[in-house]
C-alpha positions as a Python dict, from the first residue, in 0.01 Angstrom:
ca = {
    (1, 'M'): (0, 0, 0),
    (2, 'V'): (-263, -193, -194),
    (3, 'Q'): (-312, -538, -49),
    (4, 'S'): (-381, -827, -282),
    (5, 'A'): (-555, -1160, -233),
    (6, 'A'): (-709, -1026, 88),
    (7, 'I'): (-1066, -1058, 216),
    (8, 'Y'): (-1254, -748, 329),
    (9, 'Y'): (-1588, -738, 508),
    (10, 'V'): (-1864, -481, 481),
    (11, 'N'): (-2169, -427, 700),
    (12, 'P'): (-2384, -122, 616),
    (13, 'Q'): (-2554, -135, 956),
    (14, 'T'): (-2266, -181, 1202),
    (15, 'G'): (-1955, -108, 994),
    (16, 'N'): (-1722, 192, 992),
    (17, 'D'): (-1528, 312, 690),
    (18, 'G'): (-1248, 416, 923),
    (19, 'S'): (-1192, 61, 1041),
    (20, 'A'): (-958, -205, 900),
    (21, 'G'): (-1227, -394, 711),
    (22, 'G'): (-1173, -721, 896),
    (23, 'Q'): (-1444, -966, 994),
    (24, 'G'): (-1468, -813, 1341),
    (25, 'S'): (-1423, -455, 1221),
    (26, 'P'): (-1603, -430, 884),
    (27, 'F'): (-1623, -131, 656),
    (28, 'R'): (-1958, 39, 624),
    (29, 'S'): (-1957, 87, 246),
    (30, 'L'): (-1870, -132, -48),
    (31, 'T'): (-1713, 174, -211),
    (32, 'R'): (-1456, 195, 71),
    (33, 'A'): (-1376, -178, 53),
    (34, 'L'): (-1320, -165, -322),
    (35, 'R'): (-1070, 117, -281),
    (36, 'Q'): (-869, -117, -59),
    (37, 'A'): (-907, -443, -250),
    (38, 'G'): (-642, -539, -503),
    (39, 'V'): (-634, -796, -781),
    (40, 'G'): (-742, -1130, -641),
    (41, 'G'): (-910, -964, -344),
    (42, 'T'): (-1258, -1050, -216),
    (43, 'V'): (-1521, -828, -57),
    (44, 'R'): (-1787, -1006, 148),
    (45, 'L'): (-2115, -826, 208),
    (46, 'S'): (-2346, -859, 507),
    (47, 'A'): (-2723, -817, 486),
    (48, 'G'): (-2850, -464, 443),
    (49, 'T'): (-2902, -189, 187),
    (50, 'Y'): (-2597, -36, 23),
    (51, 'S'): (-2692, 317, -84),
    (52, 'S'): (-2568, 675, -77),
    (53, 'A'): (-2705, 695, 277),
    (54, 'T'): (-2447, 438, 387),
    (55, 'G'): (-2158, 602, 206),
    (56, 'E'): (-2177, 448, -140),
    (57, 'V'): (-2057, 653, -436),
    (58, 'F'): (-2232, 559, -760),
    (59, 'P'): (-2164, 411, -996),
    (60, 'I'): (-1981, 158, -782),
    (61, 'V'): (-1686, 22, -982),
    (62, 'V'): (-1563, -332, -913),
    (63, 'P'): (-1199, -333, -1028),
    (64, 'A'): (-1042, -601, -1244),
    (65, 'G'): (-981, -926, -1060),
    (66, 'V'): (-1188, -835, -753),
    (67, 'S'): (-1482, -1045, -630),
    (68, 'V'): (-1787, -904, -451),
    (69, 'I'): (-1977, -1182, -276),
    (70, 'G'): (-2305, -1168, -87),
    (71, 'D'): (-2540, -1462, -35),
    (72, 'E'): (-2556, -1680, -345),
    (73, 'A'): (-2803, -1928, -196),
    (74, 'S'): (-3074, -1661, -171),
    (75, 'K'): (-2958, -1475, -484),
    (76, 'G'): (-2887, -1176, -265),
    (77, 'S'): (-3242, -1127, -139),
    (78, 'A'): (-3127, -943, 176),
    (79, 'I'): (-2820, -772, 26),
    (80, 'V'): (-2940, -478, -183),
    (81, 'I'): (-2723, -234, -379),
    (82, 'S'): (-2951, 59, -462),
    (83, 'G'): (-2850, 383, -627),
    (84, 'S'): (-2740, 557, -945),
    (85, 'G'): (-2456, 766, -1079),
    (86, 'V'): (-2351, 909, -1413),
    (87, 'F'): (-2120, 710, -1639),
    (88, 'A'): (-1998, 838, -1977),
    (89, 'S'): (-2014, 531, -2199),
    (90, 'P'): (-1778, 534, -2500),
    (91, 'T'): (-2047, 357, -2702),
    (92, 'F'): (-2373, 508, -2570),
    (93, 'G'): (-2287, 838, -2404),
    (94, 'Q'): (-2410, 948, -2063),
    (95, 'Q'): (-2585, 675, -1864),
    (96, 'N'): (-2739, 632, -1519),
    (97, 'V'): (-2563, 330, -1369),
    (98, 'A'): (-2555, 158, -1030),
    (99, 'V'): (-2256, -77, -1075),
    (100, 'R'): (-1978, -121, -1331),
    (101, 'L'): (-1762, -432, -1353),
    (102, 'E'): (-1413, -448, -1500),
    (103, 'S'): (-1268, -761, -1664),
    (104, 'N'): (-1228, -1069, -1443),
    (105, 'A'): (-1432, -903, -1170),
    (106, 'Q'): (-1707, -1108, -1006),
    (107, 'L'): (-2045, -1012, -864),
    (108, 'R'): (-2223, -1291, -677),
    (109, 'G'): (-2524, -1317, -450),
    (110, 'V'): (-2649, -956, -441),
    (111, 'T'): (-2959, -765, -547),
    (112, 'V'): (-2906, -459, -768),
    (113, 'S'): (-3167, -187, -817),
    (114, 'N'): (-3144, 148, -997),
    (115, 'R'): (-3473, 335, -982),
    (116, 'A'): (-3343, 640, -1167),
    (117, 'E'): (-3510, 729, -1495),
    (118, 'R'): (-3349, 509, -1763),
    (119, 'G'): (-3144, 352, -1487),
    (120, 'T'): (-2923, 45, -1546),
    (121, 'G'): (-2833, -200, -1272),
    (122, 'V'): (-2494, -321, -1401),
    (123, 'W'): (-2313, -170, -1699),
    (124, 'L'): (-2052, -377, -1885),
    (125, 'E'): (-1839, -174, -2127),
    (126, 'S'): (-1598, -401, -2319),
    (127, 'T'): (-1520, -608, -2010),
    (128, 'A'): (-1535, -980, -1931),
    (129, 'P'): (-1665, -1028, -1575),
    (130, 'T'): (-1869, -1301, -1407),
    (131, 'I'): (-2215, -1234, -1262),
    (132, 'A'): (-2384, -1523, -1085),
    (133, 'N'): (-2677, -1586, -851),
    (134, 'C'): (-2784, -1221, -839),
    (135, 'T'): (-3122, -1049, -857),
    (136, 'F'): (-3189, -745, -1076),
    (137, 'T'): (-3514, -569, -999),
    (138, 'G'): (-3676, -227, -1004),
    (139, 'C'): (-3439, -72, -1257),
    (140, 'G'): (-3561, 227, -1457),
    (141, 'R'): (-3448, 62, -1780),
    (142, 'E'): (-3267, -276, -1759),
    (143, 'G'): (-3090, -496, -1508),
    (144, 'I'): (-2771, -547, -1713),
    (145, 'F'): (-2643, -365, -2021),
    (146, 'A'): (-2348, -522, -2209),
    (147, 'T'): (-2189, -321, -2488),
    (148, 'G'): (-1869, -260, -2681),
    (149, 'A'): (-1667, -582, -2691),
    (150, 'A'): (-1810, -709, -2363),
    (151, 'N'): (-1775, -1083, -2308),
    (152, 'P'): (-1942, -1158, -1974),
    (153, 'D'): (-2042, -1483, -1809),
    (154, 'I'): (-2390, -1427, -1664),
    (155, 'R'): (-2566, -1722, -1507),
    (156, 'D'): (-2825, -1831, -1251),
    (157, 'C'): (-2962, -1478, -1200),
    (158, 'V'): (-3318, -1349, -1164),
    (159, 'F'): (-3445, -1044, -1355),
    (160, 'S'): (-3784, -905, -1254),
    (161, 'Q'): (-3984, -583, -1275),
    (162, 'N'): (-3732, -379, -1473),
    (163, 'A'): (-3890, -114, -1696),
    (164, 'A'): (-3744, -191, -2040),
    (165, 'S'): (-3573, -531, -2027),
    (166, 'G'): (-3401, -775, -1801),
    (167, 'M'): (-3082, -762, -2005),
    (168, 'S'): (-2968, -569, -2312),
    (169, 'I'): (-2673, -682, -2524),
    (170, 'A'): (-2547, -443, -2791),
    (171, 'R'): (-2264, -338, -3024),
    (172, 'N'): (-2014, -627, -3058),
    (173, 'A'): (-2081, -790, -2722),
    (174, 'K'): (-2068, -1166, -2687),
    (175, 'G'): (-2047, -1377, -2373),
    (176, 'E'): (-2255, -1657, -2224),
    (177, 'I'): (-2601, -1605, -2076),
    (178, 'R'): (-2702, -1927, -1898),
    (179, 'R'): (-2973, -2051, -1662),
    (180, 'N'): (-3126, -1712, -1585),
    (181, 'T'): (-3491, -1632, -1516),
    (182, 'F'): (-3664, -1331, -1672),
    (183, 'Q'): (-4010, -1251, -1537),
    (184, 'R'): (-4230, -941, -1563),
    (185, 'T'): (-3935, -738, -1687),
    (186, 'G'): (-4028, -571, -2017),
    (187, 'Y'): (-3839, -768, -2278),
    (188, 'G'): (-3665, -1062, -2116),
    (189, 'I'): (-3349, -1023, -2327),
    (190, 'A'): (-3291, -759, -2596),
    (191, 'I'): (-3003, -830, -2837),
    (192, 'N'): (-2902, -561, -3086),
    (193, 'D'): (-2638, -433, -3328),
    (194, 'N'): (-2366, -696, -3396),
    (195, 'A'): (-2401, -876, -3066),
    (196, 'A'): (-2353, -1252, -3076),
    (197, 'P'): (-2381, -1409, -2730),
    (198, 'L'): (-2458, -1770, -2644),
    (199, 'V'): (-2800, -1771, -2476),
    (200, 'A'): (-2870, -2111, -2322),
    (201, 'D'): (-3097, -2275, -2064),
    (202, 'N'): (-3279, -1954, -1972),
    (203, 'R'): (-3648, -1914, -1886),
    (204, 'A'): (-3859, -1611, -1977),
    (205, 'T'): (-4222, -1575, -1876),
    (206, 'D'): (-4480, -1299, -1830),
    (207, 'N'): (-4277, -1041, -2025),
    (208, 'R'): (-4382, -823, -2320),
    (209, 'A'): (-4157, -1053, -2524),
    (210, 'G'): (-3926, -1332, -2418),
    (211, 'I'): (-3629, -1248, -2642),
    (212, 'V'): (-3606, -969, -2902),
    (213, 'I'): (-3321, -980, -3156),
    (214, 'A'): (-3263, -685, -3388),
    (215, 'N'): (-3028, -519, -3637),
    (216, 'L'): (-2730, -744, -3729),
    (217, 'A'): (-2731, -952, -3412),
    (218, 'R'): (-2623, -1317, -3448),
    (219, 'P'): (-2678, -1488, -3112),
    (220, 'V'): (-2690, -1863, -3058),
    (221, 'L'): (-3000, -1982, -2871),
    (222, 'R'): (-3005, -2326, -2707),
    (223, 'N'): (-3250, -2492, -2466),
    (224, 'N'): (-3434, -2175, -2364),
    (225, 'V'): (-3799, -2177, -2254),
    (226, 'L'): (-4010, -1879, -2364),
    (227, 'T'): (-4367, -1926, -2241),
    (228, 'G'): (-4648, -1706, -2116),
    (229, 'N'): (-4511, -1384, -2264),
    (230, 'G'): (-4688, -1137, -2490),
    (231, 'E'): (-4468, -1272, -2770),
    (232, 'G'): (-4205, -1545, -2753),
    (233, 'L'): (-3908, -1490, -2986),
    (234, 'V'): (-3912, -1174, -3199),
    (235, 'L'): (-3669, -1109, -3488),
    (236, 'L'): (-3637, -760, -3639),
    (237, 'N'): (-3438, -578, -3910),
    (238, 'T'): (-3166, -814, -4039),
    (239, 'A'): (-3120, -1028, -3729),
    (240, 'L'): (-3007, -1382, -3800),
    (241, 'P'): (-2990, -1595, -3485),
    (242, 'D'): (-2886, -1958, -3471),
    (243, 'I'): (-3186, -2137, -3322),
    (244, 'G'): (-3076, -2483, -3423),
    (245, 'Q'): (-2890, -2669, -3694),
    (246, 'T'): (-2925, -3019, -3832),
    (247, 'Q'): (-2617, -3133, -3638),
    (248, 'D'): (-2690, -2919, -3333),
    (249, 'P'): (-3064, -2885, -3261),
    (250, 'G'): (-3185, -2577, -3076),
    (251, 'G'): (-3382, -2747, -2800),
    (252, 'N'): (-3574, -2424, -2734),
    (253, 'V'): (-3939, -2410, -2631),
    (254, 'F'): (-4145, -2131, -2787),
    (255, 'A'): (-4498, -2205, -2665),
    (256, 'N'): (-4814, -2068, -2502),
    (257, 'N'): (-4732, -1701, -2553),
    (258, 'Q'): (-5026, -1466, -2592),
    (259, 'T'): (-4990, -1320, -2942),
    (260, 'I'): (-4734, -1532, -3125),
    (261, 'D'): (-4463, -1780, -3030),
    (262, 'L'): (-4206, -1698, -3300),
    (263, 'R'): (-4222, -1381, -3510),
    (264, 'N'): (-3975, -1326, -3791),
    (265, 'S'): (-4012, -970, -3918),
    (266, 'T'): (-3686, -982, -4114),
    (267, 'S'): (-3671, -1030, -4490),
    (268, 'A'): (-3462, -1347, -4464),
    (269, 'A'): (-3576, -1699, -4395),
    (270, 'I'): (-3489, -1829, -4048),
    (271, 'V'): (-3417, -2198, -4000),
    (272, 'S'): (-3552, -2361, -3686),
    (273, 'V'): (-3423, -2709, -3604),
    (274, 'G'): (-3508, -2914, -3298),
    (275, 'N'): (-3727, -2657, -3123),
    (276, 'Q'): (-4071, -2702, -2970),
    (277, 'V'): (-4293, -2460, -3159),
    (278, 'N'): (-4637, -2493, -3315),
    (279, 'P'): (-4622, -2402, -3688),
    (280, 'T'): (-4958, -2227, -3657),
    (281, 'R'): (-4805, -1998, -3394),
    (282, 'I'): (-4526, -1875, -3624),
    (283, 'S'): (-4535, -1545, -3812),
    (284, 'G'): (-4299, -1471, -4100),
    (285, 'N'): (-4058, -1675, -4307),
    (286, 'V'): (-3943, -1963, -4087),
    (287, 'T'): (-3822, -2296, -4223),
    (288, 'L'): (-3867, -2590, -3991),
    (289, 'G'): (-3562, -2808, -4051),
    (290, 'V'): (-3507, -3169, -3952),
    (291, 'S'): (-3254, -3263, -3687),
    (292, 'L'): (-3007, -3535, -3779),
    (293, 'V'): (-2955, -3617, -3412),
    (294, 'T'): (-3126, -3939, -3312),
    (295, 'A'): (-3123, -4136, -2993),
    (296, 'P'): (-2849, -4400, -3017),
    (297, 'A'): (-2956, -4758, -3053),
    (298, 'P'): (-2804, -5014, -2817),
    (299, 'M'): (-2469, -5138, -2947),
    (300, 'P'): (-2513, -5500, -3057),
    (301, 'A'): (-2252, -5759, -2981),
    (302, 'P'): (-1974, -5748, -3242),
    (303, 'T'): (-2027, -5986, -3530),
    (304, 'P'): (-1799, -6053, -3824),
    (305, 'A'): (-1875, -5810, -4103),
    (306, 'P'): (-1698, -5687, -4411),
    (307, 'T'): (-1494, -5372, -4353),
    (308, 'P'): (-1655, -5078, -4536),
    (309, 'T'): (-1444, -4918, -4803),
    (310, 'P'): (-1313, -4582, -4687),
    (311, 'T'): (-1391, -4271, -4884),
    (312, 'P'): (-1176, -4165, -5055),
    (313, 'T'): (-965, -4467, -5144),
    (314, 'P'): (-604, -4359, -5086),
    (315, 'I'): (-429, -4284, -5413),
    (316, 'V'): (-131, -4055, -5434),
    (317, 'P'): (-55, -3958, -5792),
    (318, 'G'): (236, -3739, -5877),
    (319, 'Q'): (10, -3445, -5957),
    (320, 'F'): (-363, -3389, -5941),
    (321, 'P'): (-499, -3227, -6257),
    (322, 'D'): (-780, -3050, -6070),
    (323, 'I'): (-550, -2848, -5842),
    (324, 'S'): (-338, -2691, -6113),
    (325, 'G'): (-359, -2316, -6047),
    (326, 'H'): (-582, -2375, -5745),
    (327, 'W'): (-545, -2127, -5458),
    (328, 'A'): (-467, -2413, -5216),
    (329, 'A'): (-228, -2609, -5441),
    (330, 'S'): (80, -2539, -5229),
    (331, 'F'): (-96, -2652, -4910),
    (332, 'I'): (-236, -2963, -5075),
    (333, 'N'): (95, -3065, -5232),
    (334, 'G'): (270, -3011, -4900),
    (335, 'L'): (39, -3258, -4726),
    (336, 'V'): (29, -3508, -5012),
    (337, 'S'): (408, -3525, -5009),
    (338, 'R'): (385, -3620, -4640),
    (339, 'N'): (121, -3889, -4709),
    (340, 'I'): (-131, -3700, -4497),
    (341, 'L'): (-391, -3644, -4770),
    (342, 'S'): (-460, -3848, -5080),
    (343, 'G'): (-674, -3842, -5390),
    (344, 'F'): (-958, -4037, -5544),
    (345, 'P'): (-949, -4344, -5770),
    (346, 'D'): (-996, -4129, -6081),
    (347, 'G'): (-672, -3945, -6008),
    (348, 'T'): (-835, -3623, -5888),
    (349, 'F'): (-815, -3449, -5552),
    (350, 'Q'): (-1159, -3280, -5561),
    (351, 'P'): (-1055, -2978, -5352),
    (352, 'E'): (-1406, -2831, -5327),
    (353, 'R'): (-1559, -3147, -5188),
    (354, 'N'): (-1672, -3131, -4826),
    (355, 'I'): (-1499, -3347, -4569),
    (356, 'T'): (-1674, -3565, -4314),
    (357, 'R'): (-1590, -3600, -3948),
    (358, 'A'): (-1446, -3946, -4010),
    (359, 'Q'): (-1229, -3828, -4299),
    (360, 'Y'): (-1107, -3536, -4090),
    (361, 'A'): (-1016, -3769, -3803),
    (362, 'A'): (-817, -3981, -4048),
    (363, 'A'): (-623, -3675, -4165),
    (364, 'I'): (-553, -3566, -3806),
    (365, 'A'): (-433, -3914, -3710),
    (366, 'Q'): (-201, -3915, -4010),
    (367, 'T'): (-71, -3565, -3934),
    (368, 'Y'): (7, -3592, -3563),
    (369, 'N'): (148, -3846, -3321),
    (370, 'L'): (95, -3679, -2985),
    (371, 'S'): (59, -3834, -2642),
    (372, 'A'): (-293, -3916, -2528),
    (373, 'Q'): (-465, -3635, -2336),
    (374, 'R'): (-801, -3806, -2287),
    (375, 'P'): (-915, -4159, -2203),
    (376, 'D'): (-1038, -4375, -2487),
    (377, 'I'): (-1411, -4343, -2553),
    (378, 'R'): (-1618, -4600, -2738),
    (379, 'F'): (-1868, -4415, -2953),
    (380, 'V'): (-2192, -4605, -2993),
    (381, 'D'): (-2205, -4549, -3371),
    (382, 'I'): (-1842, -4651, -3441),
    (383, 'P'): (-1815, -5031, -3449),
    (384, 'P'): (-1466, -5180, -3416),
    (385, 'N'): (-1459, -5273, -3785),
    (386, 'F'): (-1545, -4921, -3907),
    (387, 'W'): (-1279, -4808, -4155),
    (388, 'A'): (-1179, -4501, -3951),
    (389, 'A'): (-1229, -4646, -3601),
    (390, 'N'): (-860, -4640, -3510),
    (391, 'A'): (-808, -4290, -3651),
    (392, 'I'): (-1112, -4157, -3463),
    (393, 'A'): (-987, -4312, -3140),
    (394, 'K'): (-640, -4166, -3188),
    (395, 'A'): (-764, -3816, -3275),
    (396, 'Q'): (-1005, -3823, -2981),
    (397, 'Q'): (-739, -3929, -2732),
    (398, 'M'): (-498, -3662, -2857),
    (399, 'G'): (-767, -3400, -2787),
    (400, 'F'): (-851, -3294, -3143),
    (401, 'I'): (-1207, -3422, -3162),
    (402, 'A'): (-1495, -3517, -2935),
    (403, 'G'): (-1830, -3686, -2962),
    (404, 'F'): (-2182, -3566, -2891),
    (405, 'P'): (-2368, -3575, -2558),
    (406, 'D'): (-2570, -3878, -2671),
    (407, 'G'): (-2253, -4087, -2705),
    (408, 'T'): (-2238, -4073, -3084),
    (409, 'F'): (-1960, -3953, -3313),
    (410, 'R'): (-2167, -3913, -3633),
    (411, 'P'): (-1882, -3994, -3873),
    (412, 'S'): (-2070, -3912, -4193),
    (413, 'L'): (-2162, -3556, -4099),
    (414, 'N'): (-1971, -3274, -4264),
    (415, 'L'): (-1726, -3070, -4059),
    (416, 'T'): (-1769, -2692, -4041),
    (417, 'R'): (-1490, -2437, -4064),
    (418, 'I'): (-1526, -2329, -3702),
    (419, 'Q'): (-1518, -2690, -3585),
    (420, 'A'): (-1190, -2744, -3768),
    (421, 'I'): (-1036, -2430, -3619),
    (422, 'V'): (-1139, -2519, -3263),
    (423, 'S'): (-1018, -2875, -3318),
    (424, 'I'): (-666, -2771, -3420),
    (425, 'V'): (-635, -2515, -3141),
    (426, 'N'): (-753, -2763, -2877),
    (427, 'G'): (-544, -3051, -3005),
    (428, 'L'): (-224, -2847, -3018),
    (429, 'A'): (-311, -2650, -2701),
    (430, 'L'): (-244, -2326, -2888),
    (431, 'T'): (-266, -1998, -2700),
    (432, 'G'): (-210, -1634, -2773),
    (433, 'G'): (-409, -1361, -2934),
    (434, 'T'): (-673, -1131, -2789),
    (435, 'P'): (-1038, -1069, -2879),
    (436, 'N'): (-922, -757, -3063),
    (437, 'L'): (-774, -981, -3333),
    (438, 'L'): (-1126, -1079, -3436),
    (439, 'S'): (-1172, -731, -3581),
    (440, 'V'): (-994, -850, -3898),
    (441, 'Y'): (-1305, -1054, -3983),
    (442, 'R'): (-1599, -866, -4129),
    (443, 'D'): (-1828, -1152, -4027),
    (444, 'R'): (-1691, -1182, -3673),
    (445, 'A'): (-2043, -1160, -3532),
    (446, 'E'): (-2104, -1510, -3671),
    (447, 'I'): (-1824, -1660, -3460),
    (448, 'P'): (-1992, -1859, -3180),
    (449, 'S'): (-1907, -1732, -2833),
    (450, 'Y'): (-1749, -2062, -2734),
    (451, 'A'): (-1501, -2031, -3023),
    (452, 'T'): (-1378, -1672, -2992),
    (453, 'T'): (-1070, -1760, -2786),
    (454, 'A'): (-978, -2039, -3027),
    (455, 'V'): (-1019, -1815, -3331),
    (456, 'A'): (-804, -1547, -3169),
    (457, 'A'): (-530, -1803, -3100),
    (458, 'A'): (-554, -1947, -3451),
    (459, 'T'): (-533, -1598, -3598),
    (460, 'A'): (-228, -1512, -3391),
    (461, 'Q'): (-60, -1837, -3505),
    (462, 'R'): (-146, -1771, -3874),
    (463, 'L'): (-348, -2091, -3902),
    (464, 'I'): (-647, -1937, -4077),
    (465, 'V'): (-662, -1921, -4456),
    (466, 'N'): (-965, -1748, -4609),
    (467, 'F'): (-1049, -1775, -4978),
    (468, 'P'): (-1169, -1582, -5171),
    (469, 'Q'): (-1204, -1293, -4922),
    (470, 'V'): (-934, -1291, -4658),
    (471, 'D'): (-1151, -1083, -4421),
    (472, 'R'): (-1443, -1328, -4419),
    (473, 'L'): (-1410, -1630, -4190),
    (474, 'R'): (-1741, -1797, -4284),
    (475, 'P'): (-1728, -1996, -3959),
    (476, 'L'): (-2052, -2190, -3993),
    (477, 'V'): (-2019, -2326, -4347),
    (478, 'D'): (-1900, -2679, -4421),
    (479, 'I'): (-1525, -2697, -4474),
    (480, 'T'): (-1377, -2826, -4800),
    (481, 'R'): (-1085, -3059, -4857),
    (482, 'A'): (-879, -2765, -4982),
    (483, 'E'): (-955, -2563, -4669),
    (484, 'V'): (-866, -2857, -4445),
    (485, 'A'): (-536, -2890, -4632),
    (486, 'A'): (-466, -2521, -4572),
    (487, 'I'): (-530, -2521, -4198),
    (488, 'L'): (-349, -2852, -4143),
    (489, 'Y'): (-45, -2733, -4333),
    (490, 'Q'): (-42, -2403, -4145),
    (491, 'S'): (-60, -2594, -3817),
    (492, 'L'): (256, -2780, -3920),
    (493, 'V'): (420, -2447, -4001),
    (494, 'A'): (323, -2315, -3656),
    (495, 'A'): (475, -2628, -3501),
    (496, 'K'): (792, -2576, -3710),
    (497, 'Q'): (737, -2907, -3885),
    (498, 'A'): (694, -2760, -4233),
    (499, 'P'): (834, -2463, -4425),
    (500, 'A'): (613, -2157, -4464),
    (501, 'V'): (444, -2105, -4799),
    (502, 'S'): (341, -1776, -4952),
    (503, 'S'): (-31, -1713, -4995),
    (504, 'P'): (-233, -1390, -5006),
    (505, 'Y'): (-515, -1573, -4825),
    (506, 'I'): (-330, -1640, -4498),
    (507, 'V'): (-481, -1412, -4233),
    (508, 'S'): (-218, -1191, -4073),
    (509, 'A'): (-306, -1028, -3742),
}
């Protein structure tokens, strides 16, 4: 009978695979322990080398929901898994692999080495495991290879002296790559195909290149340090990474690399905002944008001041002339009739006009009256007499919106489509959907990793309305008043507070 939520112990020097696997009678091989462990089970490894000589069968497969734990404090320096076996990858064919992880498996505090020709340390094929505080060294190709629809959480690891790269991310893989070190390991990180991971707070030094992004890859890079490499950041083919936006600066350091710090070999212009990079050390078409994020000034003591006029001034005419025949007319009229949205003084609705964060908060506050989920926060750039102060406070406490790390709210900045989707899902605590639902979007690679779960839930709940192409989400563009009306109305439909309307632009999973 498979035991669950149990702890098994392994010692390659003193253990015996015929024992019970307890602390006083450990197994000899990790392979034997994993056959015994069930979902929720943990395997604890003692110091030593885990190889075919000690009974390991490669590739070692860590089943779903099982944790393999060595010594996280030393990043597994004395706990070495070394070997290789053949794995038939659905996306890349036959591979030489040391370890495979299934979804929700964990690998912590071990060293992995695969010295076989073109050997991979850990192979992730459409799974979502956690890898933390590990060392990947001496692999014939790379330390970790993520492919298919993989969505791993990889953090606080060290990658060194691997032949091709520290980590390769390909096909439609996403995930989060945080706080890792890549040193003397070919390319630090290689991102290809349609991969779109979040790569944040990593350090790459003394590699052929720090990060190489190719094909249609759309990763998000934040606060990485690429120094002392042959090249820093390299972009090839039609790669289009997010290395900073005006509202969300990159914070990356591309400096002191031997040949070039940032090379764009694609045909498209790349926008760099908020990164440390010398313009003379850039090759290719790179636009250096200006960050709108500034350090907040101290909040002065409140003084009487005239209340600014909100934009737009609420006016609710019987019918707006500029939405006649508009694709979003039914959504707009549904919200106007509920006094959630209003028009402009000239009697128009202006459906294609972008909406600011303050205006969005006002619409949310008018739409929902939910109990507070968060404590009240005083944003340093929202004085008490600001026209939307109460609405911002209400929307924030309900869980729909949040501020920035510097304590600001930035009320005049435009809202993006992905921000609106995540806001509604978080505020209403919507669940449901799987990553497979994202396949309905042709531009799914542009969905930030942090938002994939929210987009899946919103898709399952029929919240998303895409015009003019129903299969294009356009997650990073500024949202319009018409699009806000559509998603707000659909959220009311999902909550059974409004009747469903017919539209060919509602995404159906």
